[in-house]
LUMTORTI-466657 format. One record per residue: residue number from 1; x, y, z of N, C-alpha, C in turn; chain; residue in one letter. Coordinates in pm, whole numbers, plus 50000, padded with zeros to 5 digits. Layout:
N
mikol_n.c1_n.c2_n.c3_ca.c1_ca.c2_ca.c3_c.c1_c.c2_c.c3_drenpa_loti
NUM_X_Y_Z_X_Y_Z_X_Y_Z_A_a .
...
***
This chain:
228
mikol_n.c1_n.c2_n.c3_ca.c1_ca.c2_ca.c3_c.c1_c.c2_c.c3_drenpa_loti
1_14773_77623_33913_14882_77559_33831_14827_77513_33693_A_m .
2_14681_77560_33681_14628_77520_33547_14662_77635_33470_A_d .
3_14678_77763_33508_14683_77897_33449_14835_77867_33430_A_s .
4_14913_77798_33502_15070_77857_33446_15067_77726_33343_A_a .
5_15013_77609_33348_15021_77483_33234_14996_77552_33100_A_i .
6_14884_77637_33103_14812_77691_32983_14924_77813_32936_A_g .
7_14987_77861_33033_15106_77969_32989_15217_77927_32899_A_q .
8_15247_77809_32934_15381_77728_32864_15328_77630_32773_A_v .
9_15236_77597_32749_15172_77498_32655_15200_77539_32539_A_l .
10_15154_77642_32494_15157_77696_32339_15342_77742_32341_A_v .
11_15387_77810_32399_15559_77783_32362_15608_77638_32372_A_p .
12_15554_77528_32420_15619_77405_32431_15565_77328_32289_A_a .
13_15453_77357_32250_15398_77311_32103_15477_77380_31999_A_l .
14_15513_77524_32012_15628_77612_31938_15756_77515_31910_A_g .
15_15794_77502_32029_15931_77417_32027_15901_77258_31950_A_v .
16_15810_77230_31988_15778_77084_31900_15784_77065_31772_A_s .
17_15743_77185_31709_15731_77208_31591_15875_77254_31518_A_i .
18_15975_77164_31546_16130_77196_31506_16142_77096_31380_A_s .
19_16159_77146_31241_16163_77076_31142_16322_76989_31131_A_p .
20_16408_77092_31173_16543_77004_31171_16561_76892_31280_A_v .
21_16523_76926_31404_16525_76800_31502_16440_76666_31472_A_p .
22_16354_76712_31420_16236_76563_31408_16316_76510_31273_A_v .
23_16340_76587_31163_16401_76517_31064_16505_76472_31083_A_a .
24_16620_76492_31186_16717_76443_31218_16708_76299_31298_A_a .
25_16589_76292_31384_16570_76174_31466_16503_76073_31363_A_g .
26_16444_76105_31281_16374_76001_31174_16470_75958_31084_A_i .
27_16572_76030_31056_16674_75984_30970_16766_75894_31028_A_v .
28_16785_75915_31164_16875_75843_31263_16800_75695_31257_A_i .
29_16665_75680_31259_16570_75582_31283_16565_75486_31130_A_l .
30_16572_75568_31047_16564_75477_30919_16702_75430_30889_A_l .
31_16812_75501_30939_16960_75473_30880_16997_75329_30929_A_a .
32_16905_75257_31028_16951_75131_31101_17038_75136_31177_A_g .
33_17107_75265_31243_17190_75298_31323_17161_75206_31456_A_r .
34_17269_75184_31536_17248_75107_31680_17128_75187_31750_A_p .
35_17075_75129_31856_16931_75157_31920_16986_75311_31978_A_r .
36_17104_75288_32052_17174_75372_32111_17197_75509_32053_A_g .
37_17214_75489_31929_17217_75644_31853_17080_75714_31849_A_t .
38_16971_75673_31846_16848_75710_31839_16776_75764_31989_A_s .
39_16850_75677_32082_16821_75692_32221_16891_75813_32271_A_a .
40_17054_75833_32221_17139_75955_32234_17085_76078_32178_A_g .
41_17036_76063_32070_17001_76222_31991_16873_76259_32078_A_f .
42_16781_76124_32140_16653_76175_32200_16694_76216_32337_A_l .
43_16791_76171_32415_16824_76208_32535_16893_76342_32554_A_a .
44_16985_76346_32434_17064_76522_32410_16945_76635_32373_A_g .
45_16826_76605_32298_16732_76704_32271_16652_76716_32392_A_w .
46_16648_76600_32453_16547_76627_32597_16612_76702_32692_A_l .
47_16739_76667_32714_16821_76728_32799_16848_76880_32799_A_t .
48_16881_76906_32677_16901_77061_32605_16785_77152_32648_A_g .
49_16648_77110_32617_16539_77155_32607_16508_77181_32805_A_i .
50_16531_77062_32847_16491_77102_33018_16620_77207_33076_A_a .
51_16769_77187_33015_16843_77273_33051_16785_77465_33044_A_l .
52_16740_77459_32896_16717_77593_32861_16585_77657_32970_A_v .
53_16496_77547_32969_16365_77606_33060_16399_77622_33194_A_l .
54_16501_77533_33248_16552_77576_33387_16642_77691_33408_A_a .
55_16704_77740_33302_16779_77852_33289_16740_77976_33296_A_t .
56_16594_77965_33215_16469_78078_33193_16431_78094_33309_A_a .
57_16396_77971_33384_16305_77994_33526_16375_78017_33634_A_t .
58_16494_77999_33642_16600_78033_33721_16594_78205_33711_A_r .
59_16618_78277_33585_16637_78404_33539_16480_78444_33588_A_l .
60_16369_78413_33567_16263_78477_33618_16256_78467_33762_A_g .
61_16311_78354_33854_16313_78404_33997_16416_78488_34030_A_h .
62_16515_78524_33955_16628_78631_33999_16558_78773_33975_A_v .
63_16486_78787_33856_16422_78902_33830_16296_78950_33927_A_t .
64_16216_78843_33997_16139_78826_34065_16175_78918_34202_A_e .
65_16300_78834_34244_16334_78869_34356_16382_79012_34380_A_t .
66_16464_79060_34238_16499_79182_34253_16411_79299_34222_A_g .
67_16263_79244_34204_16181_79334_34160_16219_79426_34001_A_r .
68_16261_79333_33900_16292_79415_33814_16155_79471_33719_A_a .
69_16191_79600_33651_16063_79653_33617_15994_79568_33528_A_p .
70_15875_79568_33472_15828_79502_33377_15875_79547_33254_A_g .
71_15927_79704_33248_15983_79717_33087_16098_79655_33062_A_s .
72_16174_79611_33138_16319_79545_33098_16252_79392_33050_A_a .
73_16144_79318_33090_16071_79226_33036_16049_79208_32893_A_l .
74_15943_79337_32889_15895_79385_32795_15992_79414_32663_A_s .
75_16126_79460_32735_16212_79478_32604_16257_79401_32564_A_g .
76_16311_79283_32653_16352_79166_32604_16265_79100_32503_A_l .
77_16144_79105_32533_16058_79019_32446_16043_79084_32317_A_a .
78_16048_79208_32306_16059_79305_32179_16168_79265_32104_A_l .
79_16277_79271_32182_16416_79227_32114_16417_79106_32043_A_v .
80_16389_78982_32116_16376_78882_32072_16274_78855_31969_A_l .
81_16169_78904_31952_16081_78930_31856_16159_78997_31706_A_g .
82_16202_79077_31739_16262_79152_31597_16378_79057_31584_A_l .
83_16431_78997_31643_16542_78904_31601_16512_78784_31521_A_v .
84_16393_78735_31568_16317_78637_31504_16245_78674_31381_A_l .
85_16204_78770_31357_16156_78869_31216_16287_78877_31115_A_l .
86_16380_78874_31196_16519_78944_31071_16579_78796_31049_A_a .
87_16545_78690_31141_16592_78559_31095_16494_78474_31006_A_l .
88_16384_78537_31010_16273_78508_30877_16303_78540_30769_A_a .
89_16353_78651_30780_16373_78710_30652_16483_78673_30562_A_a .
90_16600_78643_30656_16704_78607_30614_16722_78436_30588_A_r .
91_16626_78363_30652_16601_78220_30589_16546_78214_30437_A_t .
92_16442_78299_30453_16349_78304_30320_16437_78347_30211_A_w .
93_16541_78434_30254_16610_78487_30135_16712_78393_30087_A_r .
94_16737_78328_30143_16832_78221_30140_16794_78120_30049_A_r .
95_16665_78090_30113_16592_77958_29997_16567_78030_29872_A_r .
96_16521_78146_29842_16515_78192_29725_16629_78200_29642_A_v .
97_16759_78236_29705_16870_78244_29626_16911_78097_29583_A_v .
98_16900_78002_29673_16949_77855_29659_16836_77754_29571_A_r .
99_16695_77835_29587_16605_77748_29479_16535_77670_29605_A_g .
100_16428_77614_29564_16352_77535_29662_16351_77388_29665_A_p .
101_16419_77378_29525_16463_77212_29485_16590_77178_29463_A_d .
102_16692_77222_29579_16793_77193_29535_16866_77082_29606_A_r .
103_16774_76966_29645_16805_76849_29690_16827_76832_29828_A_g .
104_16822_76737_29892_16857_76690_30059_16951_76789_30117_A_p .
105_16944_76829_30227_17042_76913_30257_17181_76829_30304_A_p .
106_17326_76851_30289_17407_76796_30325_17422_76736_30458_A_a .
107_17356_76792_30575_17343_76734_30704_17301_76590_30712_A_w .
108_17202_76544_30619_17151_76423_30612_17241_76298_30597_A_i .
109_17369_76338_30558_17465_76213_30518_17514_76232_30654_A_t .
110_17574_76319_30671_17636_76313_30822_17579_76268_30951_A_a .
111_17441_76275_30933_17333_76237_31029_17348_76078_31027_A_v .
112_17316_76027_30912_17323_75889_30886_17436_75787_30940_A_d .
113_17564_75855_30968_17661_75772_31055_17692_75814_31186_A_s .
114_17595_75870_31255_17654_75945_31355_17645_75822_31441_A_l .
115_17772_75820_31572_17767_75735_31688_17665_75760_31796_A_a .
116_17625_75669_31870_17559_75745_31989_17622_75872_32054_A_p .
117_17731_75891_32093_17784_76001_32162_17781_76130_32097_A_g .
118_17785_76100_31957_17771_76253_31871_17619_76252_31845_A_r .
119_17540_76150_31840_17378_76178_31839_17351_76250_31952_A_a .
120_17396_76220_32071_17350_76277_32191_17419_76437_32180_A_l .
121_17529_76478_32134_17573_76608_32157_17496_76686_32046_A_a .
122_17463_76635_31946_17382_76692_31824_17275_76712_31876_A_l .
123_17182_76623_31937_17062_76674_32010_17051_76810_32113_A_g .
124_17160_76769_32174_17185_76874_32301_17208_77045_32221_A_l .
125_17292_77021_32116_17335_77151_32055_17195_77212_32005_A_l .
126_17124_77089_31902_17002_77180_31825_16902_77243_31941_A_l .
127_16898_77165_32063_16799_77217_32158_16854_77340_32207_A_a .
128_16981_77400_32244_17035_77450_32319_17089_77592_32210_A_v .
129_17131_77570_32097_17164_77662_31991_17052_77713_31913_A_v .
130_16957_77751_31934_16842_77742_31855_16748_77875_31887_A_n .
131_16777_77985_31815_16690_78102_31839_16564_78099_31833_A_p .
132_16488_78012_31749_16354_78011_31805_16297_77956_31940_A_k .
133_16361_77832_31967_16397_77773_32082_16375_77875_32224_A_n .
134_16487_77937_32210_16507_78063_32310_16409_78142_32310_A_l .
135_16350_78201_32201_16260_78294_32236_16145_78237_32305_A_a .
136_16103_78114_32251_15967_78076_32306_16016_78042_32477_A_l .
137_16134_77973_32502_16109_77918_32639_16187_78020_32732_A_m .
138_16249_78136_32697_16279_78213_32753_16142_78303_32857_A_l .
139_16057_78374_32772_15933_78403_32820_15847_78282_32892_A_p .
140_15847_78155_32855_15774_78042_32916_15834_78031_33088_A_a .
141_15982_78040_33053_16046_77989_33190_16046_78116_33309_A_g .
142_16044_78238_33247_15968_78355_33311_15876_78367_33415_A_i .
143_15760_78316_33314_15624_78311_33342_15567_78209_33470_A_a .
144_15649_78067_33435_15668_77978_33533_15730_78039_33670_A_l .
145_15833_78101_33665_15895_78145_33798_15794_78239_33864_A_a .
146_15716_78323_33760_15650_78435_33843_15487_78353_33880_A_r .
147_15478_78268_33835_15345_78200_33874_15346_78167_34032_A_a .
148_15493_78169_34102_15501_78135_34251_15414_78013_34266_A_q .
149_15444_77919_34192_15375_77764_34246_15480_77712_34353_A_l .
150_15429_77614_34412_15502_77533_34500_15613_77471_34436_A_p .
151_15696_77414_34499_15792_77356_34413_15792_77245_34350_A_a .
152_15662_77145_34406_15647_77002_34351_15541_77037_34203_A_e .
153_15482_77158_34210_15394_77211_34131_15474_77260_34001_A_e .
154_15595_77327_34054_15646_77392_33920_15731_77290_33845_A_q .
155_15793_77195_33938_15839_77086_33854_15736_76985_33762_A_v .
156_15618_76986_33810_15518_76902_33742_15496_77000_33602_A_l .
157_15481_77141_33635_15428_77199_33512_15586_77196_33417_A_v .
158_15711_77203_33455_15826_77173_33376_15816_77052_33304_A_g .
159_15823_76991_33386_15822_76837_33305_15689_76791_33208_A_v .
160_15615_76889_33217_15471_76888_33124_15522_76965_33004_A_t .
161_15600_77060_33006_15646_77156_32888_15733_77081_32847_A_f .
162_15839_76997_32904_15984_76907_32827_15891_76831_32729_A_v .
163_15796_76746_32814_15735_76609_32761_15690_76655_32628_A_l .
164_15573_76768_32587_15540_76825_32490_15602_76901_32406_A_v .
165_15736_76976_32417_15827_77010_32334_15884_76915_32266_A_a .
166_15915_76790_32348_15987_76697_32256_15940_76590_32211_A_t .
167_15810_76614_32208_15715_76489_32198_15743_76466_32024_A_s .
168_15763_76550_31958_15781_76505_31797_15912_76432_31810_A_t .
169_16000_76465_31887_16115_76370_31860_16084_76238_31954_A_v .
170_16021_76230_32059_16002_76130_32119_15910_76021_32065_A_l .
171_15782_76066_32018_15692_75932_31951_15747_75851_31856_A_v .
172_15820_75963_31766_15865_75847_31664_15964_75738_31720_A_p .
173_16051_75770_31796_16155_75669_31856_16051_75555_31963_A_v .
174_15958_75609_32048_15890_75490_32079_15822_75432_31992_A_v .
175_15730_75489_31891_15676_75379_31800_15762_75298_31700_A_v .
176_15871_75334_31680_15969_75267_31619_16006_75144_31695_A_h .
177_16059_75168_31806_16075_75053_31917_15998_74974_31919_A_r .
178_15864_75014_31901_15756_74891_31960_15705_74845_31840_A_s .
179_15684_74913_31703_15645_74858_31576_15762_74791_31484_A_l .
180_15858_74866_31482_15981_74826_31402_15967_74833_31251_A_g .
181_16006_74794_31153_16034_74814_31028_15904_74866_30992_A_p .
182_15799_74805_31024_15640_74852_30987_15621_75020_30963_A_r .
183_15670_75082_31057_15646_75196_31074_15753_75283_30960_A_v .
184_15835_75234_30921_15925_75290_30819_15896_75371_30658_A_d .
185_15775_75327_30620_15761_75388_30526_15673_75497_30540_A_p .
186_15607_75522_30687_15536_75631_30736_15645_75722_30749_A_s .
187_15740_75704_30823_15850_75790_30873_15911_75826_30777_A_l .
188_15965_75755_30654_16016_75803_30540_15945_75909_30473_A_n .
189_15800_75895_30445_15694_76000_30394_15733_76134_30497_A_a .
190_15721_76103_30612_15763_76241_30698_15919_76304_30670_A_a .
191_15987_76205_30674_16136_76262_30638_16122_76347_30510_A_r .
192_16077_76293_30399_16066_76382_30262_16011_76481_30281_A_i .
193_15866_76500_30352_15795_76637_30358_15895_76725_30434_A_f .
194_15933_76681_30563_16012_76781_30641_16143_76849_30575_A_l .
195_16195_76769_30487_16326_76798_30405_16269_76892_30299_A_i .
196_16161_76873_30237_16114_76943_30125_16068_77068_30148_A_r .
197_15983_77083_30290_15907_77196_30346_15946_77246_30439_A_h .
198_16064_77195_30521_16133_77226_30639_16152_77384_30656_A_g .
199_16212_77455_30518_16244_77579_30540_16142_77671_30547_A_t .
200_16021_77654_30472_15893_77706_30465_15830_77693_30621_A_v .
201_15822_77588_30668_15770_77564_30799_15861_77662_30905_A_i .
202_15972_77651_30880_16057_77741_30977_16033_77890_30985_A_s .
203_16013_77911_30853_15964_78074_30824_15844_78119_30884_A_v .
204_15752_78022_30870_15635_78042_30926_15624_78078_31067_A_v .
205_15686_77965_31136_15716_77966_31253_15779_78088_31332_A_l .
206_15879_78133_31264_15959_78261_31324_15906_78368_31324_A_l .
207_15793_78384_31182_15714_78501_31178_15647_78505_31256_A_l .
208_15547_78393_31297_15442_78380_31405_15490_78419_31533_A_m .
209_15605_78362_31564_15659_78393_31675_15712_78505_31727_A_v .
210_15789_78564_31615_15844_78682_31629_15743_78829_31629_A_g .
211_15587_78799_31559_15509_78912_31536_15454_78913_31694_A_i .
212_15427_78759_31736_15382_78772_31916_15446_78856_31988_A_v .
213_15568_78800_32005_15671_78866_32096_15694_78982_32085_A_l .
214_15709_79064_31960_15724_79189_31915_15607_79270_31973_A_a .
215_15488_79221_31942_15346_79300_31995_15342_79285_32114_A_a .
216_15371_79191_32201_15383_79188_32351_15484_79289_32391_A_q .
217_15624_79271_32336_15689_79349_32405_15654_79512_32364_A_g .
218_15599_79532_32245_15606_79674_32226_15456_79710_32297_A_a .
219_15365_79622_32352_15259_79645_32417_15287_79680_32571_A_g .
220_15352_79634_32612_15450_79604_32762_15504_79741_32781_A_g .
221_15583_79807_32686_15661_79888_32690_15559_80015_32676_A_l .
222_15442_80038_32599_15357_80160_32596_15306_80145_32725_A_v .
223_15245_80032_32772_15184_80061_32931_15255_80096_33015_A_t .
224_15405_80057_33027_15454_80099_33109_15485_80275_33101_A_t .
225_15499_80314_33018_15529_80417_32960_15401_80554_33001_A_l .
226_15271_80484_32982_15154_80519_33026_15128_80516_33160_A_q .
227_15179_80424_33229_15177_80463_33390_15264_80524_33449_A_t .
228_15377_80565_33392_15481_80635_33462_15462_80776_33475_A_t .
***
């Protein structure tokens, strides 16, 4: 089980460094919305991450049962890596065109006035419709399935993944519930930093994950070709 946790921990950390969901969660806390709004956003984010991981793990079980060739999984990693590299280039190009100092993004105003139900839907959407998250969680879920752990240990590893991946949204909510307005200055500083530098952070993450996946996929395909 320790090996499986090690395999999913790095992808979970990658998912946790998601500037838009973290900034959105902080904005909701600072906006003075009802507590149900921040809880709804957190529940949506957590549920979305869990659903994607569960789907990826199920896919891993199916491919394991079907004895899918390693080349298929390597090809998937290569494609995902190339897609992320293309997204990194596109994101950076849009930043250059718009300029780095274009002010807060438009979604900040919309997030300020979210009701609890819409906050839950937003958290779910940001977790599921996110290429970086998918690229990280698909290999993690497949690796978890192929570790062939007992059911209870697989659940434990999955819960560990979800807690680590959602920690950057979970911790501010818990801290704000515990300490109240005293943490508002720190949260506001984090919000400003993420809004100002979120695009750069996203580009760096996309590049890092894209390069790693593309290299793993290409290496796996080369190894498969050499052994056939």
